[in-house]
MDAnalysis code that builds the backbone (N, CA, C; Angstrom):
import MDAnalysis as mda
import numpy as np

u = mda.Universe.empty(366, n_residues=122, atom_resindex=np.repeat(np.arange(122), 3), trajectory=True)
u.add_TopologyAttr("name", ["N", "CA", "C"] * 122)
u.add_TopologyAttr("resid", np.arange(1, 123))
u.add_TopologyAttr("resname", ["MET", "GLU", "ALA", "THR", "LYS", "GLU", "LYS", "GLN", "GLU", "SER", "LYS", "ASN", "PRO", "LEU", "SER", "LYS", "LEU", "LYS", "GLU", "VAL", "ILE", "ASP", "ASP", "LYS", "GLU", "GLU", "GLN", "LEU", "GLU", "ILE", "LEU", "GLY", "THR", "PHE", "ILE", "ARG", "LEU", "GLY", "VAL", "MET", "VAL", "TRP", "ALA", "GLY", "PHE", "ILE", "ILE", "SER", "LEU", "ASN", "TYR", "VAL", "SER", "PHE", "PRO", "GLY", "LEU", "ALA", "LYS", "ASP", "GLY", "GLY", "PRO", "LYS", "ASP", "ILE", "THR", "PHE", "ILE", "ALA", "SER", "VAL", "PHE", "THR", "GLY", "CYS", "LEU", "ALA", "THR", "PHE", "SER", "VAL", "ASP", "VAL", "GLY", "LYS", "LYS", "LYS", "LYS", "ASP", "GLY", "LYS", "ASP", "GLY", "SER", "LYS", "PRO", "SER", "SER", "ILE", "PRO", "THR", "GLN", "ILE", "ILE", "ARG", "ILE", "GLU", "GLN", "ALA", "PRO", "LEU", "LYS", "ILE", "THR", "THR", "ASP", "THR", "LYS", "LYS", "ASN", "VAL"])
u.atoms.positions = np.array([
    [28.165, -9.877, 132.313],
    [28.627, -8.874, 133.338],
    [30.078, -8.873, 133.563],
    [31.258, -9.980, 132.717],
    [32.711, -9.897, 132.858],
    [32.890, -8.810, 131.589],
    [32.263, -8.996, 130.561],
    [32.437, -8.033, 129.553],
    [32.368, -6.423, 129.759],
    [31.461, -6.236, 130.771],
    [31.451, -4.911, 131.183],
    [32.275, -4.242, 132.093],
    [33.287, -5.237, 132.979],
    [34.406, -5.137, 133.907],
    [35.777, -4.695, 132.954],
    [35.674, -5.686, 132.229],
    [36.789, -5.896, 131.398],
    [36.800, -4.451, 130.127],
    [35.411, -3.692, 130.162],
    [35.255, -2.708, 129.165],
    [35.824, -1.399, 130.305],
    [35.335, -1.458, 131.449],
    [35.675, -0.464, 132.233],
    [37.181, -0.534, 132.971],
    [37.898, -1.367, 133.018],
    [39.197, -1.683, 133.109],
    [40.082, -1.368, 131.932],
    [39.640, -1.269, 130.777],
    [40.278, -0.877, 129.545],
    [40.488, 0.726, 129.237],
    [39.407, 1.530, 130.029],
    [39.619, 2.793, 129.709],
    [41.382, 3.426, 129.957],
    [41.489, 4.459, 129.258],
    [42.751, 4.767, 129.636],
    [42.545, 6.141, 130.358],
    [43.467, 6.750, 130.809],
    [43.480, 8.039, 131.813],
    [42.632, 9.065, 131.279],
    [42.956, 9.141, 130.018],
    [42.368, 10.193, 129.332],
    [40.796, 10.390, 129.375],
    [40.200, 9.304, 129.183],
    [38.607, 8.866, 128.891],
    [38.220, 9.060, 130.173],
    [38.943, 8.381, 131.356],
    [38.555, 8.422, 132.616],
    [38.200, 9.950, 132.951],
    [39.427, 10.990, 132.605],
    [39.157, 12.122, 132.803],
    [37.829, 13.042, 131.920],
    [37.522, 12.585, 131.013],
    [36.305, 13.075, 130.290],
    [35.290, 12.862, 130.980],
    [34.991, 11.376, 131.730],
    [33.813, 11.034, 132.615],
    [33.548, 11.767, 133.539],
    [35.024, 12.252, 134.466],
    [34.914, 12.929, 135.567],
    [34.420, 14.258, 135.052],
    [34.793, 14.976, 134.242],
    [34.918, 16.339, 134.119],
    [34.315, 16.870, 132.688],
    [33.129, 17.209, 132.952],
    [32.235, 17.588, 131.762],
    [32.844, 18.506, 130.898],
    [33.175, 19.678, 131.189],
    [33.526, 20.794, 131.115],
    [34.883, 20.765, 129.971],
    [34.631, 20.980, 128.780],
    [36.035, 20.845, 127.988],
    [37.360, 21.932, 128.261],
    [36.640, 23.308, 128.740],
    [37.951, 24.163, 129.079],
    [38.499, 23.457, 130.341],
    [37.769, 22.804, 131.322],
    [38.617, 22.187, 132.739],
    [39.384, 21.240, 132.169],
    [38.882, 20.476, 131.300],
    [39.693, 19.419, 130.872],
    [41.163, 19.780, 130.034],
    [41.123, 20.776, 129.366],
    [41.976, 20.935, 128.684],
    [43.294, 21.853, 129.692],
    [42.527, 22.503, 130.823],
    [43.367, 23.088, 131.850],
    [44.244, 21.934, 132.797],
    [43.316, 20.761, 132.791],
    [43.897, 19.995, 133.866],
    [45.150, 19.312, 132.805],
    [44.748, 18.600, 131.566],
    [45.658, 18.437, 130.492],
    [46.891, 19.067, 130.538],
    [46.713, 20.491, 130.303],
    [48.087, 21.533, 130.251],
    [48.722, 21.556, 131.671],
    [47.944, 21.294, 132.735],
    [48.947, 21.315, 133.955],
    [49.778, 20.162, 133.939],
    [49.200, 18.811, 133.361],
    [49.926, 17.526, 133.614],
    [51.394, 17.904, 132.536],
    [50.923, 18.250, 131.299],
    [52.047, 18.639, 130.275],
    [53.180, 19.568, 131.032],
    [52.741, 20.390, 131.460],
    [53.645, 21.425, 132.062],
    [54.523, 20.605, 133.055],
    [53.659, 19.927, 133.834],
    [54.475, 19.178, 135.182],
    [55.325, 18.075, 134.466],
    [55.016, 17.346, 133.394],
    [55.815, 16.631, 132.402],
    [57.313, 17.162, 132.312],
    [57.140, 18.679, 131.288],
    [58.304, 19.088, 131.072],
    [59.100, 19.596, 132.021],
    [58.469, 19.817, 133.205],
    [59.426, 20.294, 134.103],
    [60.289, 18.970, 134.841],
    [59.411, 18.043, 135.066],
    [60.276, 16.868, 135.744],
    [61.319, 16.264, 134.577],
    [60.993, 16.355, 133.502],
    [61.739, 15.756, 132.346],
    [63.222, 17.071, 132.446],
    [62.901, 18.379, 132.545],
    [64.104, 19.362, 132.649],
    [64.838, 19.305, 133.731],
    [63.958, 18.557, 134.796],
    [65.234, 18.530, 136.216],
    [65.643, 17.596, 136.406],
    [65.149, 16.425, 135.786],
    [65.942, 15.018, 135.342],
    [67.385, 15.212, 134.534],
    [67.093, 15.965, 133.443],
    [68.219, 16.382, 132.289],
    [69.322, 17.465, 133.170],
    [68.868, 17.939, 134.423],
    [69.947, 18.872, 134.886],
    [70.553, 17.901, 135.936],
    [69.997, 17.144, 136.579],
    [70.274, 16.318, 137.459],
    [71.642, 15.436, 136.765],
    [70.961, 14.946, 135.396],
    [72.029, 14.027, 135.106],
    [73.181, 14.657, 134.566],
    [73.390, 15.868, 134.358],
    [74.338, 16.920, 134.223],
    [75.705, 16.584, 135.301],
    [75.172, 16.294, 136.472],
    [75.832, 16.329, 137.534],
    [75.881, 15.114, 138.622],
    [75.535, 13.862, 137.734],
    [75.941, 12.712, 138.173],
    [77.085, 11.782, 136.929],
    [77.959, 11.194, 137.600],
    [78.701, 10.733, 136.692],
    [78.461, 9.067, 137.004],
    [78.762, 8.483, 135.915],
    [78.268, 6.622, 135.990],
    [79.611, 6.156, 135.902],
    [79.989, 5.028, 136.191],
    [81.288, 4.187, 136.481],
    [81.049, 3.611, 134.703],
    [82.327, 3.820, 133.936],
    [82.216, 3.054, 132.932],
    [82.008, 4.209, 131.765],
    [81.504, 5.652, 131.911],
    [81.187, 6.383, 131.133],
    [81.975, 7.609, 131.514],
    [82.744, 7.991, 130.401],
    [83.774, 9.320, 130.585],
    [83.337, 10.415, 130.263],
    [83.485, 11.339, 131.003],
    [83.000, 12.675, 130.447],
    [83.922, 13.341, 129.760],
    [83.591, 14.060, 128.866],
    [84.235, 14.748, 127.690],
    [84.990, 16.084, 128.476],
    [85.178, 16.199, 129.419],
    [85.789, 17.647, 130.125],
    [85.047, 18.510, 130.897],
    [84.254, 17.566, 131.550],
    [83.397, 18.390, 133.010],
    [81.953, 18.552, 132.257],
    [81.215, 19.361, 132.855],
    [79.784, 19.435, 133.007],
    [79.690, 20.384, 131.331],
    [78.511, 19.903, 130.539],
    [78.354, 20.216, 129.786],
    [77.197, 21.738, 129.977],
    [77.113, 22.399, 128.905],
    [76.197, 24.062, 128.957],
    [74.918, 23.259, 129.028],
    [74.227, 23.612, 130.137],
    [72.827, 23.146, 130.589],
    [71.632, 24.456, 130.307],
    [72.225, 25.570, 129.637],
    [71.569, 26.799, 129.774],
    [70.053, 26.684, 129.401],
    [69.894, 26.300, 128.219],
    [68.447, 26.074, 127.668],
    [67.822, 25.038, 128.605],
    [68.113, 24.165, 129.141],
    [67.440, 23.102, 129.666],
    [67.088, 23.894, 131.069],
    [67.793, 24.520, 131.717],
    [67.771, 25.608, 132.919],
    [66.984, 26.522, 132.704],
    [66.679, 26.936, 131.504],
    [65.774, 28.156, 131.009],
    [64.347, 27.610, 130.744],
    [64.410, 26.612, 130.088],
    [62.983, 25.622, 130.331],
    [62.714, 25.160, 131.407],
    [63.384, 24.837, 132.142],
    [62.816, 24.347, 134.067],
    [62.389, 25.726, 134.752],
    [62.832, 26.644, 134.604],
    [62.625, 27.762, 135.019],
    [61.178, 28.344, 134.604],
    [61.289, 28.573, 133.235],
    [60.119, 28.751, 132.730],
    [58.660, 27.914, 133.313],
    [59.131, 26.608, 133.240],
    [57.933, 25.997, 133.840],
    [57.751, 26.066, 135.503],
    [58.134, 26.304, 135.862],
    [58.490, 26.795, 137.301],
    [57.491, 28.070, 137.297],
    [58.001, 29.063, 136.466],
    [57.155, 30.522, 136.728],
    [55.764, 30.141, 136.329],
    [55.540, 29.249, 135.360],
    [54.052, 28.934, 134.851],
    [52.985, 28.661, 136.240],
    [53.919, 27.753, 137.066],
    [53.280, 27.496, 138.780],
    [53.348, 28.481, 139.496],
    [53.710, 29.597, 139.067],
    [54.064, 30.910, 140.186],
    [55.021, 30.818, 141.176],
    [56.162, 30.084, 140.792],
    [57.304, 29.840, 141.614],
    [58.254, 30.805, 141.156],
    [58.735, 31.328, 142.058],
    [59.876, 32.159, 141.831],
    [61.475, 31.965, 142.350],
    [62.150, 31.698, 141.507],
    [63.415, 31.083, 141.828],
    [64.614, 32.081, 141.955],
    [63.840, 33.396, 141.913],
    [65.172, 34.449, 141.970],
    [65.268, 34.919, 143.517],
    [66.356, 35.154, 143.816],
    [66.418, 35.467, 145.164],
    [66.364, 36.882, 145.381],
    [65.470, 37.482, 146.221],
    [64.964, 38.799, 146.368],
    [65.229, 39.301, 147.541],
    [66.426, 40.368, 148.077],
    [66.669, 40.873, 149.442],
    [65.934, 41.944, 149.190],
    [65.095, 42.277, 150.331],
    [64.748, 43.822, 150.614],
    [65.113, 44.141, 152.029],
    [66.307, 44.989, 151.722],
    [66.810, 45.138, 153.273],
    [66.112, 46.811, 153.644],
    [66.208, 47.323, 152.450],
    [65.900, 48.986, 152.670],
    [64.160, 48.950, 152.823],
    [63.754, 50.346, 153.193],
    [61.841, 50.255, 152.991],
    [61.455, 50.371, 151.574],
    [62.298, 50.854, 150.872],
    [61.843, 50.887, 149.164],
    [62.220, 49.576, 148.559],
    [62.805, 49.039, 149.022],
    [62.981, 47.468, 148.328],
    [64.889, 47.400, 147.994],
    [65.248, 48.555, 147.993],
    [66.505, 48.691, 147.637],
    [67.424, 48.074, 148.464],
    [68.707, 47.364, 147.747],
    [69.662, 47.286, 148.954],
    [70.761, 48.184, 149.129],
    [70.731, 48.429, 150.892],
    [71.928, 49.219, 150.885],
    [73.284, 49.352, 150.271],
    [74.079, 50.387, 149.949],
    [75.105, 50.270, 149.558],
    [76.432, 50.158, 150.418],
    [77.609, 49.560, 150.467],
    [78.313, 49.574, 151.242],
    [79.290, 51.012, 151.098],
    [79.274, 51.483, 150.005],
    [80.042, 52.748, 149.641],
    [78.800, 54.032, 150.365],
    [79.664, 54.920, 151.178],
    [78.246, 56.237, 151.313],
    [78.028, 56.788, 150.091],
    [76.682, 57.139, 149.838],
    [76.513, 57.974, 148.500],
    [75.356, 59.208, 149.200],
    [74.913, 59.851, 148.450],
    [74.320, 60.863, 148.174],
    [73.500, 61.290, 147.070],
    [72.376, 60.994, 147.001],
    [71.639, 61.483, 145.854],
    [71.040, 62.855, 146.056],
    [71.286, 63.800, 145.108],
    [71.190, 65.353, 144.844],
    [70.153, 65.497, 143.625],
    [68.879, 65.996, 144.282],
    [67.875, 66.022, 142.914],
    [67.937, 67.723, 142.612],
    [67.972, 67.983, 141.495],
    [67.918, 69.183, 141.339],
    [66.826, 69.723, 140.519],
    [65.604, 70.714, 141.190],
    [64.233, 70.888, 140.419],
    [64.136, 72.283, 140.173],
    [65.003, 73.368, 140.373],
    [64.999, 74.640, 140.002],
    [66.366, 74.974, 139.380],
    [66.337, 75.833, 138.473],
    [67.811, 76.346, 138.001],
    [67.704, 77.819, 138.292],
    [68.930, 78.773, 138.359],
    [70.170, 78.227, 138.390],
    [70.616, 77.716, 139.377],
    [71.477, 76.786, 139.680],
    [72.432, 76.321, 140.426],
    [73.999, 76.612, 140.604],
    [74.438, 77.213, 141.917],
    [76.063, 77.350, 141.516],
    [76.391, 76.222, 142.717],
    [77.083, 75.464, 142.198],
    [78.175, 74.381, 143.335],
    [79.625, 75.123, 143.465],
    [79.715, 75.428, 144.652],
    [81.236, 76.029, 145.125],
    [81.876, 74.985, 146.179],
    [83.333, 74.932, 146.527],
    [83.932, 74.402, 147.785],
    [83.619, 75.189, 148.891],
    [83.918, 74.448, 150.145],
    [83.796, 75.568, 150.993],
    [85.385, 75.500, 151.564],
    [85.702, 76.630, 151.624],
    [87.305, 77.173, 151.941],
    [87.268, 77.008, 153.597],
    [86.439, 77.092, 154.287],
    [86.263, 77.068, 155.873],
    [86.693, 75.654, 156.131],
    [87.330, 75.176, 157.082],
    [87.175, 74.097, 157.572],
    [86.812, 73.839, 158.983],
    [85.786, 72.878, 159.181],
    [85.268, 72.931, 160.346],
    [85.709, 71.791, 161.250],
    [86.096, 72.301, 162.500],
    [86.522, 71.397, 163.420],
    [85.654, 70.906, 164.175],
])
């Protein structure tokens, strides 16, 4: 009886996962989720380490370039459908209003003659 208890306790998490879920595709999906989560936690840890200073360890001139790790972190977030970009939708069509007054002219038919107005409207 004690031998069966020891056998049950010695199972690793992967074998427990195989027992709970019979479908191979679901097992791979869960395993892939854990791997992506692990990579995301690792990348977040490396990014955080860039901004921490430890006493006794001198930095060689400021923060390091973490562009690659940041792209890995952003890519992992994107696999979980998290969008970290800021999207401001101020206009009806989703475009930002410009601070400079502009006018868009669309020409659909030729010929077109553009002239200046010589009369001043007061």
